[in-house]
C-alpha positions as a Python dict, from the first residue, in 0.01 Angstrom:
ca = {
    (1, 'M'): (0, 0, 0),
    (2, 'A'): (-308, 127, -203),
    (3, 'G'): (-203, 491, -172),
    (4, 'E'): (139, 414, -323),
    (5, 'L'): (-27, 195, -604),
    (6, 'D'): (-241, 492, -702),
    (7, 'D'): (66, 720, -700),
    (8, 'L'): (282, 508, -888),
    (9, 'R'): (29, 444, -1155),
    (10, 'G'): (-4, 782, -1209),
    (11, 'G'): (-220, 816, -1529),
    (12, 'A'): (-45, 486, -1658),
    (13, 'A'): (-215, 373, -1993),
    (14, 'E'): (-176, 0, -1936),
    (15, 'I'): (-1, -238, -1686),
    (16, 'I'): (146, -575, -1811),
    (17, 'P'): (76, -833, -1675),
    (18, 'A'): (-228, -650, -1510),
    (19, 'D'): (-134, -751, -1149),
    (20, 'G'): (237, -710, -1229),
    (21, 'L'): (293, -382, -1034),
    (22, 'D'): (122, -560, -727),
    (23, 'A'): (324, -834, -746),
    (24, 'K'): (675, -667, -764),
    (25, 'L'): (559, -433, -487),
    (26, 'A'): (493, -767, -258),
    (27, 'L'): (819, -851, -306),
    (28, 'G'): (875, -574, -29),
    (29, 'R'): (1236, -462, -141),
    (30, 'P'): (1339, -153, -365),
    (31, 'L'): (1255, -230, -703),
    (32, 'R'): (1456, -187, -1044),
    (33, 'V'): (1280, 28, -1235),
    (34, 'K'): (1402, 106, -1582),
    (35, 'L'): (1346, 362, -1848),
    (36, 'G'): (1543, 359, -2179),
    (37, 'I'): (1598, 683, -2377),
    (38, 'D'): (1771, 693, -2726),
    (39, 'P'): (1950, 996, -2811),
    (40, 'S'): (1806, 1024, -3146),
    (41, 'R'): (1775, 1414, -3121),
    (42, 'P'): (1913, 1654, -2904),
    (43, 'D'): (1628, 1795, -2703),
    (44, 'L'): (1357, 1689, -2529),
    (45, 'T'): (972, 1794, -2539),
    (46, 'L'): (657, 1758, -2266),
    (47, 'G'): (605, 1433, -2435),
    (48, 'H'): (938, 1306, -2309),
    (49, 'S'): (879, 1440, -1953),
    (50, 'V'): (551, 1212, -1913),
    (51, 'V'): (752, 880, -1858),
    (52, 'L'): (1037, 1077, -1703),
    (53, 'G'): (759, 1185, -1413),
    (54, 'A'): (670, 813, -1423),
    (55, 'L'): (1037, 707, -1334),
    (56, 'Q'): (1077, 1033, -1081),
    (57, 'R'): (771, 896, -864),
    (58, 'F'): (916, 534, -846),
    (59, 'L'): (1217, 724, -710),
    (60, 'E'): (1021, 907, -467),
    (61, 'A'): (870, 614, -340),
    (62, 'G'): (1233, 480, -239),
    (63, 'H'): (1259, 274, -551),
    (64, 'E'): (1601, 227, -793),
    (65, 'A'): (1537, 456, -1070),
    (66, 'I'): (1768, 328, -1362),
    (67, 'L'): (1802, 576, -1647),
    (68, 'I'): (1955, 404, -1923),
    (69, 'V'): (2083, 602, -2210),
    (70, 'G'): (2086, 436, -2527),
    (71, 'D'): (2422, 578, -2669),
    (72, 'F'): (2425, 208, -2846),
    (73, 'T'): (2103, 133, -2953),
    (74, 'G'): (2047, 510, -3052),
    (75, 'R'): (2304, 457, -3348),
    (76, 'V'): (2048, 178, -3470),
    (77, 'G'): (1761, 410, -3426),
    (78, 'D'): (1415, 259, -3263),
    (79, 'P'): (1181, 133, -3549),
    (80, 'S'): (888, 205, -3348),
    (81, 'G'): (594, 403, -3534),
    (82, 'R'): (819, 433, -3855),
    (83, 'S'): (755, 386, -4201),
    (84, 'E'): (1118, 370, -4329),
    (85, 'T'): (1444, 297, -4193),
    (86, 'R'): (1589, 568, -3954),
    (87, 'P'): (1967, 704, -4034),
    (88, 'M'): (2199, 549, -3825),
    (89, 'L'): (2393, 802, -3584),
    (90, 'S'): (2737, 837, -3571),
    (91, 'A'): (2892, 753, -3209),
    (92, 'D'): (2986, 1125, -3179),
    (93, 'E'): (2651, 1230, -3265),
    (94, 'A'): (2480, 983, -3001),
    (95, 'D'): (2739, 1079, -2757),
    (96, 'A'): (2648, 1441, -2807),
    (97, 'N'): (2265, 1395, -2808),
    (98, 'A'): (2303, 1200, -2468),
    (99, 'R'): (2460, 1471, -2299),
    (100, 'S'): (2235, 1707, -2401),
    (101, 'Y'): (1946, 1472, -2296),
    (102, 'L'): (2071, 1407, -1958),
    (103, 'E'): (2108, 1754, -1880),
    (104, 'Q'): (1744, 1807, -2001),
    (105, 'A'): (1625, 1462, -1837),
    (106, 'G'): (1725, 1638, -1481),
    (107, 'L'): (1473, 1907, -1514),
    (108, 'V'): (1200, 1636, -1462),
    (109, 'L'): (1412, 1331, -1277),
    (110, 'D'): (1640, 1385, -1004),
    (111, 'V'): (1939, 1239, -1210),
    (112, 'E'): (2165, 1254, -878),
    (113, 'R'): (1980, 1015, -735),
    (114, 'A'): (1908, 811, -1022),
    (115, 'T'): (2130, 539, -1166),
    (116, 'V'): (2241, 656, -1516),
    (117, 'R'): (2380, 389, -1727),
    (118, 'R'): (2492, 411, -2129),
    (119, 'N'): (2413, 56, -2287),
    (120, 'A'): (2716, 70, -2487),
    (121, 'E'): (2888, -44, -2159),
    (122, 'W'): (2743, -390, -2227),
    (123, 'L'): (2597, -404, -2616),
    (124, 'A'): (2934, -283, -2756),
    (125, 'A'): (3130, -581, -2590),
    (126, 'L'): (2883, -837, -2731),
    (127, 'D'): (3072, -1066, -2961),
    (128, 'A'): (2894, -1265, -3284),
    (129, 'A'): (2834, -1569, -3032),
    (130, 'A'): (2646, -1341, -2822),
    (131, 'L'): (2464, -1187, -3090),
    (132, 'I'): (2375, -1508, -3216),
    (133, 'R'): (2243, -1647, -2864),
    (134, 'L'): (2026, -1313, -2841),
    (135, 'A'): (1879, -1317, -3197),
    (136, 'S'): (1752, -1703, -3100),
    (137, 'V'): (1513, -1554, -2837),
    (138, 'T'): (1258, -1462, -3101),
    (139, 'T'): (1163, -1563, -3494),
    (140, 'I'): (1073, -1316, -3782),
    (141, 'A'): (719, -1442, -3801),
    (142, 'Q'): (717, -1270, -3420),
    (143, 'M'): (862, -952, -3553),
    (144, 'L'): (595, -938, -3800),
    (145, 'E'): (343, -952, -3569),
    (146, 'R'): (458, -587, -3471),
    (147, 'E'): (202, -317, -3657),
    (148, 'D'): (471, -105, -3836),
    (149, 'F'): (696, -400, -3951),
    (150, 'R'): (369, -586, -4067),
    (151, 'A'): (278, -277, -4255),
    (152, 'R'): (606, -206, -4426),
    (153, 'Y'): (643, -586, -4525),
    (154, 'H'): (297, -589, -4689),
    (155, 'A'): (388, -290, -4889),
    (156, 'N'): (705, -405, -5020),
    (157, 'Q'): (901, -145, -4804),
    (158, 'P'): (1255, -256, -4691),
    (159, 'I'): (1322, -342, -4308),
    (160, 'S'): (1684, -379, -4257),
    (161, 'V'): (1790, -676, -4031),
    (162, 'V'): (1965, -412, -3783),
    (163, 'E'): (1589, -298, -3728),
    (164, 'F'): (1499, -649, -3613),
    (165, 'L'): (1795, -635, -3379),
    (166, 'Y'): (1682, -316, -3206),
    (167, 'P'): (1408, -484, -2981),
    (168, 'L'): (1604, -755, -2879),
    (169, 'L'): (1914, -507, -2774),
    (170, 'Q'): (1683, -335, -2582),
    (171, 'G'): (1551, -636, -2415),
    (172, 'Y'): (1897, -742, -2331),
    (173, 'D'): (1919, -380, -2153),
    (174, 'S'): (1696, -533, -1863),
    (175, 'V'): (1903, -846, -1861),
    (176, 'A'): (2194, -619, -1806),
    (177, 'V'): (2039, -415, -1519),
    (178, 'E'): (1798, -699, -1397),
    (179, 'A'): (1498, -498, -1434),
    (180, 'D'): (1198, -554, -1189),
    (181, 'I'): (966, -306, -1404),
    (182, 'E'): (1014, -106, -1713),
    (183, 'L'): (852, 211, -1820),
    (184, 'G'): (774, 330, -2178),
    (185, 'G'): (533, 509, -2388),
    (186, 'T'): (243, 301, -2561),
    (187, 'D'): (427, 285, -2887),
    (188, 'Q'): (713, 102, -2691),
    (189, 'T'): (471, -202, -2583),
    (190, 'F'): (612, -421, -2841),
    (191, 'N'): (997, -340, -2732),
    (192, 'L'): (931, -364, -2380),
    (193, 'L'): (735, -705, -2399),
    (194, 'M'): (1032, -824, -2591),
    (195, 'G'): (1236, -740, -2255),
    (196, 'R'): (1046, -1031, -2092),
    (197, 'E'): (1117, -1295, -2352),
    (198, 'V'): (1478, -1175, -2345),
    (199, 'Q'): (1500, -1195, -1931),
    (200, 'R'): (1319, -1518, -1945),
    (201, 'A'): (1560, -1672, -2205),
    (202, 'Y'): (1853, -1553, -1996),
    (203, 'G'): (1725, -1725, -1667),
    (204, 'Q'): (1574, -1405, -1512),
    (205, 'E'): (1201, -1320, -1383),
    (206, 'P'): (1056, -1115, -1656),
    (207, 'Q'): (1004, -752, -1596),
    (208, 'A'): (633, -586, -1538),
    (209, 'V'): (579, -337, -1786),
    (210, 'L'): (431, 16, -1724),
    (211, 'T'): (316, 205, -2041),
    (212, 'M'): (233, 569, -2041),
    (213, 'P'): (9, 789, -2259),
    (214, 'L'): (138, 976, -2560),
    (215, 'I'): (-1, 1302, -2540),
    (216, 'E'): (-102, 1483, -2869),
    (217, 'G'): (78, 1783, -2981),
    (218, 'L'): (-66, 2134, -3000),
    (219, 'D'): (-218, 2030, -3295),
    (220, 'G'): (-469, 1824, -3092),
    (221, 'V'): (-425, 1536, -3350),
    (222, 'R'): (-59, 1376, -3404),
    (223, 'K'): (170, 1276, -3102),
    (224, 'M'): (400, 1538, -2963),
    (225, 'S'): (688, 1582, -3191),
    (226, 'K'): (941, 1817, -3327),
    (227, 'S'): (877, 1669, -3688),
    (228, 'F'): (554, 1767, -3658),
    (229, 'D'): (595, 2122, -3491),
    (230, 'N'): (361, 2064, -3273),
    (231, 'Y'): (576, 2038, -2946),
    (232, 'V'): (673, 2219, -2640),
    (233, 'G'): (1040, 2174, -2557),
    (234, 'L'): (1124, 2145, -2235),
    (235, 'T'): (1430, 2428, -2243),
    (236, 'E'): (1203, 2671, -2420),
    (237, 'P'): (1164, 3021, -2303),
    (238, 'A'): (883, 3072, -2020),
    (239, 'D'): (690, 3326, -2263),
    (240, 'E'): (729, 3072, -2561),
    (241, 'M'): (611, 2800, -2345),
    (242, 'F'): (318, 2968, -2199),
    (243, 'G'): (208, 3109, -2531),
    (244, 'K'): (226, 2780, -2700),
    (245, 'L'): (42, 2609, -2448),
    (246, 'M'): (-231, 2871, -2463),
    (247, 'S'): (-272, 2745, -2820),
    (248, 'L'): (-375, 2358, -2703),
    (249, 'P'): (-742, 2245, -2787),
    (250, 'D'): (-937, 2268, -2485),
    (251, 'G'): (-1020, 1864, -2496),
    (252, 'L'): (-662, 1841, -2400),
    (253, 'I'): (-640, 2062, -2121),
    (254, 'A'): (-720, 1782, -1828),
    (255, 'K'): (-487, 1514, -1997),
    (256, 'Y'): (-187, 1782, -1990),
    (257, 'E'): (-278, 1865, -1626),
    (258, 'L'): (-257, 1516, -1510),
    (259, 'L'): (48, 1394, -1726),
    (260, 'C'): (255, 1700, -1752),
    (261, 'T'): (201, 1872, -1391),
    (262, 'D'): (189, 1790, -1056),
    (263, 'L'): (-148, 1888, -979),
    (264, 'G'): (-236, 1524, -889),
    (265, 'A'): (-542, 1247, -997),
    (266, 'A'): (-760, 1390, -739),
    (267, 'D'): (-732, 1751, -918),
    (268, 'H'): (-783, 1614, -1259),
    (269, 'E'): (-1102, 1453, -1173),
    (270, 'R'): (-1213, 1756, -1034),
    (271, 'V'): (-1115, 1968, -1377),
    (272, 'V'): (-1292, 1677, -1575),
    (273, 'A'): (-1616, 1696, -1409),
    (274, 'G'): (-1582, 2075, -1379),
    (275, 'L'): (-1512, 2120, -1772),
    (276, 'A'): (-1777, 1885, -1878),
    (277, 'D'): (-2060, 2057, -1655),
    (278, 'G'): (-1983, 2415, -1709),
    (279, 'S'): (-1857, 2513, -1394),
    (280, 'I'): (-1498, 2561, -1496),
    (281, 'H'): (-1441, 2786, -1782),
    (282, 'P'): (-1188, 2642, -2043),
    (283, 'N'): (-964, 2941, -2082),
    (284, 'A'): (-931, 2980, -1726),
    (285, 'E'): (-846, 2637, -1653),
    (286, 'K'): (-601, 2650, -1994),
    (287, 'R'): (-425, 2920, -1789),
    (288, 'R'): (-385, 2742, -1493),
    (289, 'M'): (-241, 2426, -1684),
    (290, 'A'): (-4, 2646, -1878),
    (291, 'R'): (138, 2864, -1569),
    (292, 'A'): (185, 2515, -1370),
    (293, 'I'): (384, 2362, -1647),
    (294, 'V'): (613, 2684, -1691),
    (295, 'E'): (690, 2695, -1333),
    (296, 'R'): (770, 2320, -1337),
    (297, 'Y'): (1064, 2441, -1529),
    (298, 'H'): (1147, 2763, -1503),
    (299, 'G'): (1030, 2830, -1116),
    (300, 'P'): (816, 2991, -885),
    (301, 'G'): (673, 3292, -1024),
    (302, 'S'): (747, 3234, -1355),
    (303, 'G'): (409, 3112, -1491),
    (304, 'Q'): (233, 3440, -1380),
    (305, 'A'): (525, 3653, -1538),
    (306, 'A'): (472, 3444, -1839),
    (307, 'E'): (100, 3493, -1838),
    (308, 'A'): (134, 3898, -1814),
    (309, 'A'): (378, 3901, -2097),
    (310, 'F'): (107, 3696, -2325),
    (311, 'D'): (-190, 3916, -2228),
    (312, 'K'): (47, 4234, -2316),
    (313, 'V'): (104, 4105, -2659),
    (314, 'F'): (-267, 3941, -2744),
    (315, 'R'): (-467, 4144, -2511),
    (316, 'A'): (-285, 4496, -2562),
    (317, 'H'): (-125, 4380, -2893),
    (318, 'E'): (182, 4583, -2750),
    (319, 'T'): (560, 4449, -2827),
    (320, 'P'): (739, 4326, -2562),
    (321, 'E'): (941, 4567, -2346),
    (322, 'D'): (1287, 4351, -2361),
    (323, 'P'): (1265, 4143, -2688),
    (324, 'E'): (1601, 3950, -2717),
    (325, 'E'): (1863, 4165, -2896),
    (326, 'V'): (2037, 3999, -3201),
    (327, 'A'): (2346, 4101, -3416),
    (328, 'L'): (2305, 3940, -3763),
    (329, 'P'): (2609, 3813, -3949),
    (330, 'A'): (2722, 3983, -4253),
    (331, 'D'): (2632, 3719, -4497),
    (332, 'V'): (2270, 3819, -4478),
    (333, 'V'): (2351, 4121, -4704),
    (334, 'R'): (2322, 4037, -5048),
    (335, 'D'): (2380, 4290, -5305),
    (336, 'G'): (2340, 4598, -5052),
    (337, 'K'): (2001, 4429, -4938),
    (338, 'I'): (1900, 4179, -4650),
    (339, 'W'): (1790, 3857, -4747),
    (340, 'L'): (1496, 3826, -4511),
    (341, 'P'): (1459, 3445, -4479),
    (342, 'K'): (1825, 3420, -4397),
    (343, 'A'): (1797, 3712, -4125),
    (344, 'L'): (1511, 3552, -3972),
    (345, 'V'): (1687, 3208, -3930),
    (346, 'A'): (2005, 3398, -3788),
    (347, 'A'): (1777, 3594, -3565),
    (348, 'G'): (1637, 3243, -3425),
    (349, 'L'): (1312, 3343, -3532),
    (350, 'V'): (1258, 3036, -3757),
    (351, 'T'): (1453, 2730, -3801),
    (352, 'S'): (1538, 2704, -4154),
    (353, 'N'): (1519, 2914, -4493),
    (354, 'G'): (1247, 2744, -4617),
    (355, 'E'): (1037, 2811, -4301),
    (356, 'G'): (1120, 3187, -4300),
    (357, 'R'): (995, 3196, -4655),
    (358, 'R'): (679, 3074, -4582),
    (359, 'A'): (591, 3298, -4282),
    (360, 'I'): (691, 3603, -4530),
    (361, 'E'): (475, 3465, -4783),
    (362, 'Q'): (172, 3384, -4538),
    (363, 'G'): (190, 3731, -4380),
    (364, 'G'): (338, 3633, -4069),
    (365, 'V'): (625, 3852, -4077),
    (366, 'R'): (640, 4237, -3877),
    (367, 'I'): (895, 4461, -3837),
    (368, 'D'): (826, 4726, -3568),
    (369, 'G'): (418, 4601, -3589),
    (370, 'E'): (404, 4686, -3942),
    (371, 'P'): (333, 4351, -4184),
    (372, 'V'): (583, 4261, -4420),
    (373, 'A'): (431, 4223, -4789),
    (374, 'P'): (411, 3858, -4898),
    (375, 'D'): (678, 3899, -5187),
    (376, 'A'): (941, 4101, -5001),
    (377, 'L'): (1206, 3827, -4941),
    (378, 'E'): (1448, 4119, -4976),
    (379, 'V'): (1472, 4423, -4785),
    (380, 'P'): (1697, 4769, -4733),
    (381, 'V'): (1934, 4692, -4433),
    (382, 'D'): (1789, 5028, -4247),
    (383, 'A'): (1450, 4825, -4274),
    (384, 'L'): (1580, 4599, -3999),
    (385, 'L'): (1853, 4782, -3809),
    (386, 'G'): (1753, 4892, -3476),
    (387, 'R'): (1400, 4763, -3528),
    (388, 'V'): (1173, 4478, -3347),
    (389, 'V'): (1106, 4179, -3593),
    (390, 'Q'): (816, 3938, -3529),
    (391, 'V'): (721, 3619, -3650),
    (392, 'G'): (400, 3464, -3565),
    (393, 'R'): (221, 3571, -3244),
    (394, 'R'): (523, 3489, -3015),
    (395, 'R'): (835, 3542, -3140),
    (396, 'F'): (1041, 3896, -3165),
    (397, 'A'): (1408, 3999, -3183),
    (398, 'R'): (1550, 4370, -3217),
    (399, 'I'): (1823, 4376, -3469),
    (400, 'V'): (2097, 4573, -3282),
    (401, 'S'): (2371, 4522, -3586),
    (402, 'I'): (2434, 4372, -3887),
    (403, 'G'): (2773, 4210, -4011),
}
């Protein structure tokens, strides 16, 4: 029992109530362990992998792992940590994102063995009377105890009634699947505890709550998010993933190893002690961490290959042997010249014209190794054709045709 508890806790930030996991395991049957994900964006990061990994550990221990894709609640938008109302997704957007989420979740969770449900199955069927009953579970005063709601209320910023419904709808998910345990990030604590209240109101035993830490992004300050451009995507190429991880502040090496790899708690304790007493060099351990994460998503040997590519670029300052070959569309040419920011977007080296312009103005763009002048937003066609374009330290593309 003690070993199983240690494995299932696996870096948990908090268990509510404190003896909740022990009590549920004492039931002596497979537990129904729920994790809900809302498809607000079409892609997942290492931050998402933390709680998906926790669900996988329950699955491996013989429990029922229930992954709820919030195709209904995703249209509402989770207000957790928000300072303003989220825009509502259309049903088509939520559905497209949900398909992408499931495909990527499969990199961490064995979705073939897990139970996958979409909460539109039961939430879309609620009529007005059912919604009124659900809303009666809590009060506005209780909702305003939530930090983000309270801050917005005192700042006279709008809070929609739909946002108040969100925690109740998520709580109703727990009723629908009769959850014994619900997992989530620490930013989800209010919603997960609301699930306990909703279950009580519907005559069920309340679930235990297990929260996992949020990991800081590559900046070492804010939580990992695509919005902050401090993320590592689960489907990023191995070389890109390794290079990003090598930019991580040293103080986060051990945390990433514990939460984003399968190296385990005992190894984590050894690394923490070694980094503290100087017996482990941070750069060597960071490389080990980066290799482990890359191999988790790209398979055995991919970590060493990515490390070799990294060293070739950063130690020998060489261009990769086989940069991605890209054909640029004709619309990057304007008045006989190439509009460089748009070309960088078309080559997949930046995500927007604005990001491309900033990279140029900050001296972060090279063509065949030569820096592009900060004011060179337009270049001749032959300045790109057949050449290798580099943005930052890790992104390369060879332009093989234009138009």
